[in-house]
C-alpha positions as CSV (number, residue, x, y, z in Angstrom):
1,M,0.1,-0.4,-0.1
2,A,2.9,2.7,1.2
3,A,4.5,1.6,-2.3
4,T,1.5,2.9,-4.6
5,L,0.8,6.2,-2.0
6,K,4.2,7.4,-2.2
7,P,4.5,7.8,-5.9
8,Y,0.8,9.1,-6.0
9,L,1.2,11.7,-3.3
10,E,4.9,13.0,-4.5
11,A,2.5,13.7,-8.3
12,V,-0.2,15.3,-6.3
13,R,2.6,17.7,-4.5
14,K,4.4,18.8,-7.3
15,T,1.5,19.6,-9.6
16,L,0.3,21.4,-7.2
17,H,3.8,23.0,-6.4
18,A,3.8,23.9,-10.7
19,S,0.3,25.1,-10.8
20,M,0.5,27.9,-7.8
21,C,1.8,30.2,-9.7
22,L,-0.9,32.5,-9.9
23,E,-1.0,36.3,-10.6
24,N,-3.7,39.1,-9.3
25,F,-5.5,39.1,-12.8
26,P,-8.4,41.9,-13.4
27,S,-11.3,40.6,-15.6
28,Q,-11.1,41.2,-19.5
29,V,-15.3,41.8,-19.5
30,V,-16.0,43.8,-16.7
31,E,-14.3,47.0,-15.3
32,R,-12.7,46.7,-11.8
33,H,-13.6,42.8,-11.4
34,N,-11.2,40.5,-10.4
35,K,-13.3,37.5,-10.6
36,P,-11.9,33.9,-10.5
37,E,-11.6,32.7,-13.7
38,V,-11.6,29.0,-13.0
39,E,-15.5,29.7,-11.8
40,V,-16.2,32.1,-14.3
41,M,-15.0,30.6,-17.3
42,S,-15.4,33.9,-19.2
43,S,-11.8,33.6,-21.5
44,K,-10.9,30.1,-22.8
45,E,-7.6,31.6,-22.6
46,L,-6.9,32.2,-18.9
47,L,-7.8,28.8,-18.0
48,F,-5.2,25.9,-18.1
49,T,-5.7,22.1,-18.6
50,P,-6.9,20.4,-16.3
51,V,-4.4,17.6,-14.6
52,V,-6.5,14.3,-13.3
53,I,-3.8,12.2,-11.1
54,S,-5.4,8.7,-10.0
55,R,-4.2,6.2,-7.5
56,N,-7.3,4.1,-8.8
57,E,-10.8,4.9,-9.9
58,R,-11.4,5.7,-6.5
59,E,-8.7,8.0,-5.3
60,R,-7.9,10.8,-7.9
61,V,-7.2,14.5,-7.6
62,K,-8.7,16.8,-10.1
63,I,-6.6,20.4,-10.4
64,E,-8.1,22.6,-12.5
65,G,-6.2,26.6,-12.7
66,S,-6.3,29.8,-14.2
67,I,-4.2,32.6,-14.5
68,N,-5.6,34.1,-10.9
69,S,-7.2,30.9,-9.2
70,I,-7.3,27.1,-8.7
71,R,-9.9,24.7,-7.9
72,I,-8.7,21.1,-5.8
73,S,-10.7,18.6,-6.0
74,I,-10.2,15.5,-4.4
75,A,-12.4,11.9,-3.8
76,I,-11.1,9.9,-1.3
77,K,-11.7,6.1,-1.5
78,Q,-14.9,4.8,0.1
79,A,-14.5,0.9,-0.4
80,D,-16.9,-0.4,2.1
81,E,-20.3,1.2,4.6
82,I,-18.1,2.4,7.2
83,E,-15.6,4.3,4.9
84,K,-18.7,6.0,3.5
85,I,-20.1,7.1,6.8
86,L,-17.0,8.9,7.7
87,C,-16.4,10.4,4.4
88,H,-19.8,11.7,4.8
89,K,-19.3,13.1,8.8
90,F,-16.2,14.5,7.7
91,T,-17.5,16.7,4.9
92,N,-20.5,17.7,6.7
93,F,-18.1,18.6,9.2
94,M,-15.5,20.6,6.9
95,M,-19.1,22.1,4.7
96,Q,-20.5,23.4,8.1
97,R,-17.1,25.6,8.5
98,A,-16.6,26.7,5.2
99,E,-16.5,30.3,6.1
100,N,-13.9,29.6,8.7
101,F,-11.7,27.9,5.7
102,F,-10.8,30.9,3.4
103,I,-9.8,28.4,0.5
104,L,-12.9,25.6,0.9
105,R,-15.7,25.2,-1.4
106,R,-19.3,24.5,0.8
107,K,-20.2,22.4,-2.3
108,P,-17.8,20.0,-4.6
109,I,-18.1,20.2,-8.2
110,E,-18.7,16.5,-8.9
111,V,-20.7,14.2,-7.0
112,N,-18.3,12.0,-6.3
113,V,-15.7,14.2,-5.2
114,A,-15.4,14.5,-1.8
115,V,-13.4,17.7,-0.2
116,C,-13.3,20.8,-2.9
117,F,-10.6,23.4,-2.4
118,Y,-10.5,26.7,-3.9
119,V,-7.3,28.8,-3.9
120,L,-7.3,32.6,-5.4
121,S,-4.1,34.7,-6.0
122,L,-5.2,37.3,-3.6
123,R,-4.9,34.5,-0.7
124,L,-1.5,33.3,-1.3
């Protein structure tokens, strides 16, 4: 188990490190607005290609980047009923406290994703 976990985590770490090159970039559509491009998707030239790093079909990390923000979606393995309950309790705990975490999204983008983070250039 540890033999496959280390390269997976190393790939996630290096990809996150490479994608954290964010800069403050105002909106090209509305003057004096600084919208996160990964959410708005108003300009295709400002979006990077999404990267999915997968350990298996149930454990994966999706990193969607743009010039001024990153969305990180993490899918956690839920093999049996106990792991599903624990994951559900953990995500509910995190969602109830989303205002305290500046980078946590309240609702994940995809159905099978447990946690979704959202990093802006203003918060680095």
